[in-house]
Backbone as CSV, one residue per row, in Angstrom:
resi,resn,N_x,N_y,N_z,CA_x,CA_y,CA_z,C_x,C_y,C_z
1,MET,-1.844,-2.883,12.783,-0.951,-2.184,12.687,-0.441,-3.018,13.752
2,ALA,0.267,-3.849,13.847,0.708,-4.239,15.434,1.910,-3.318,15.634
3,GLU,3.057,-3.400,15.089,4.290,-1.903,15.616,4.869,-1.735,13.921
4,CYS,4.727,-0.358,13.918,5.687,-0.262,12.508,6.882,-0.067,12.412
5,GLY,7.731,-0.505,13.803,9.214,-0.531,13.803,9.456,-2.257,13.106
6,ASP,8.430,-2.902,13.414,9.330,-4.543,12.803,9.486,-4.405,11.771
7,PRO,10.827,-5.062,10.921,11.009,-4.943,9.435,10.190,-6.097,8.813
8,ALA,9.651,-6.692,9.296,9.032,-7.528,8.614,7.072,-6.464,7.871
9,ILE,6.723,-5.892,8.735,5.643,-5.797,8.262,5.729,-4.641,7.061
10,ASN,5.022,-5.110,6.129,4.779,-3.942,4.811,3.475,-4.261,4.733
11,LEU,3.059,-3.591,3.634,1.510,-3.080,3.332,1.431,-2.518,1.933
12,VAL,0.520,-3.283,0.793,-0.149,-3.122,0.280,-1.759,-2.562,0.420
13,GLN,-2.153,-1.712,0.260,-3.498,-1.345,0.670,-4.347,-1.586,-0.629
14,LEU,-5.370,-2.819,-1.109,-6.639,-2.526,-2.086,-7.505,-2.178,-1.954
15,VAL,-8.104,-1.235,-2.660,-9.291,-0.623,-2.127,-9.587,-0.533,-3.950
16,SER,-11.418,-0.555,-3.886,-12.068,-0.713,-5.103,-12.424,0.866,-5.453
17,PHE,-12.352,1.643,-4.744,-12.641,3.355,-4.763,-11.704,4.071,-3.722
18,GLY,-11.904,5.054,-3.858,-11.038,5.780,-3.129,-11.583,6.611,-1.699
19,CYS,-13.055,6.691,-1.754,-13.611,7.215,-1.101,-14.393,6.363,0.696
20,GLY,-15.005,7.376,0.934,-15.663,6.294,2.444,-14.404,5.879,3.158
21,VAL,-14.891,4.509,3.662,-13.786,4.159,4.370,-12.560,4.171,3.984
22,ASP,-12.568,3.642,3.195,-11.091,3.981,1.984,-10.036,5.227,2.275
23,ALA,-10.800,5.923,2.389,-10.000,7.577,2.531,-9.741,7.645,3.902
24,ILE,-10.634,7.208,4.773,-10.123,7.156,6.388,-9.244,6.732,6.300
25,THR,-8.833,5.074,5.885,-7.900,4.737,6.605,-7.074,4.746,6.221
26,THR,-7.067,4.874,4.460,-5.820,5.170,3.573,-4.730,6.417,4.665
27,ASP,-5.490,7.544,5.076,-4.534,8.195,5.528,-4.426,7.662,6.572
28,GLU,-4.938,7.074,7.320,-4.092,6.477,8.971,-3.341,5.882,8.761
29,VAL,-3.282,4.736,7.855,-2.147,3.811,7.474,-1.117,4.234,6.979
30,ARG,-1.353,5.334,6.113,-0.393,6.183,5.246,0.554,7.071,6.385
31,SER,-0.325,7.466,7.373,0.871,7.761,8.772,1.472,7.106,9.626
32,ILE,0.776,5.836,9.946,1.228,4.938,10.682,2.702,4.672,9.760
33,LEU,2.911,3.938,8.732,3.801,3.852,7.821,5.311,4.481,7.557
34,GLN,4.870,6.094,7.110,5.493,6.788,7.288,6.518,7.229,8.379
35,ALA,5.698,7.390,9.525,6.448,7.452,11.322,7.222,6.406,11.060
36,GLY,7.177,4.895,10.554,7.986,3.964,10.718,9.299,3.816,9.604
37,GLY,9.174,4.992,8.659,9.999,4.935,7.796,9.520,3.710,6.655
38,LYS,8.403,3.202,6.893,8.134,2.241,5.933,7.419,3.058,4.628
39,LEU,7.800,2.036,3.652,6.635,2.692,2.023,5.177,2.163,2.147
40,TYR,4.358,3.116,1.886,2.645,2.863,1.919,2.377,2.805,0.306
41,THR,1.883,1.752,-0.332,1.220,1.385,-1.450,-0.056,0.749,-1.949
42,GLN,-0.813,1.702,-2.053,-2.160,1.682,-2.334,-2.639,1.382,-4.320
43,LEU,-3.292,0.089,-4.324,-3.790,0.111,-5.123,-5.569,0.015,-5.481
44,LYS,-5.670,0.320,-6.979,-7.212,0.523,-6.772,-7.470,-0.637,-7.859
45,ILE,-8.344,-1.270,-7.575,-8.910,-2.608,-7.931,-10.338,-2.696,-8.434
46,ASP,-10.447,-2.475,-9.699,-11.828,-2.245,-10.240,-12.366,-3.319,-11.454
47,GLU,-13.550,-3.682,-11.326,-13.618,-4.294,-12.998,-13.046,-4.508,-14.663
48,ILE,-12.328,-3.036,-14.215,-11.539,-2.611,-15.780,-10.219,-2.445,-15.591
49,SER,-9.832,-2.755,-13.824,-8.307,-2.924,-13.809,-7.289,-3.795,-14.561
50,ASN,-6.394,-3.507,-15.468,-5.294,-4.056,-15.975,-4.433,-4.551,-14.797
51,PRO,-4.785,-6.217,-15.025,-3.508,-7.226,-14.205,-2.410,-6.863,-14.200
52,GLY,-1.950,-7.033,-15.769,-0.191,-5.977,-16.190,0.161,-4.422,-14.814
53,ALA,-0.808,-3.729,-15.348,-0.054,-2.496,-14.128,-0.104,-3.220,-12.829
54,VAL,-1.126,-3.877,-12.619,-1.045,-4.445,-10.784,0.521,-4.999,-10.731
55,ARG,1.177,-6.090,-11.507,2.328,-6.628,-11.423,3.192,-5.832,-11.894
56,ILE,3.265,-4.618,-12.202,4.272,-3.913,-13.074,4.559,-3.583,-10.952
57,ARG,3.069,-2.306,-10.343,3.566,-1.860,-9.409,3.845,-2.791,-8.234
58,LEU,3.597,-4.178,-8.125,4.237,-4.644,-7.502,5.872,-4.881,-7.497
59,ARG,6.102,-5.497,-8.408,7.264,-5.701,-8.901,8.067,-4.386,-8.273
60,SER,7.902,-3.304,-9.051,8.402,-2.172,-8.339,8.618,-1.988,-6.861
61,LEU,7.110,-2.288,-6.467,7.300,-2.149,-4.621,8.313,-2.954,-4.038
62,PHE,8.608,-4.130,-4.518,9.538,-5.067,-4.468,11.207,-4.734,-4.678
63,ALA,11.199,-4.282,-5.627,12.889,-3.307,-6.151,13.337,-2.485,-5.184
64,ALA,11.606,-1.494,-4.865,12.543,-0.420,-3.686,12.961,-1.099,-2.308
65,LEU,12.038,-2.078,-1.630,12.007,-2.620,-0.525,13.531,-3.337,-0.446
66,ASP,13.674,-3.789,-1.390,15.362,-4.735,-1.761,16.473,-3.804,-1.903
67,GLN,16.279,-2.529,-1.791,17.521,-1.899,-1.753,17.503,-0.864,-0.113
């Protein structure tokens, strides 16, 4: 994360599980983004993920960023 104050920086974190390294990086990245007034979005992707649900989450994020 270069600088959280940069308006061009936003993040969607893709994870396969919610443990191990993902758990540590999730907490750190969420804290950095929240300190800069940014939204944090995490999408869990695995072999049974529904691509339609992922698209809905991303559309919702884009709508929130536009406001």
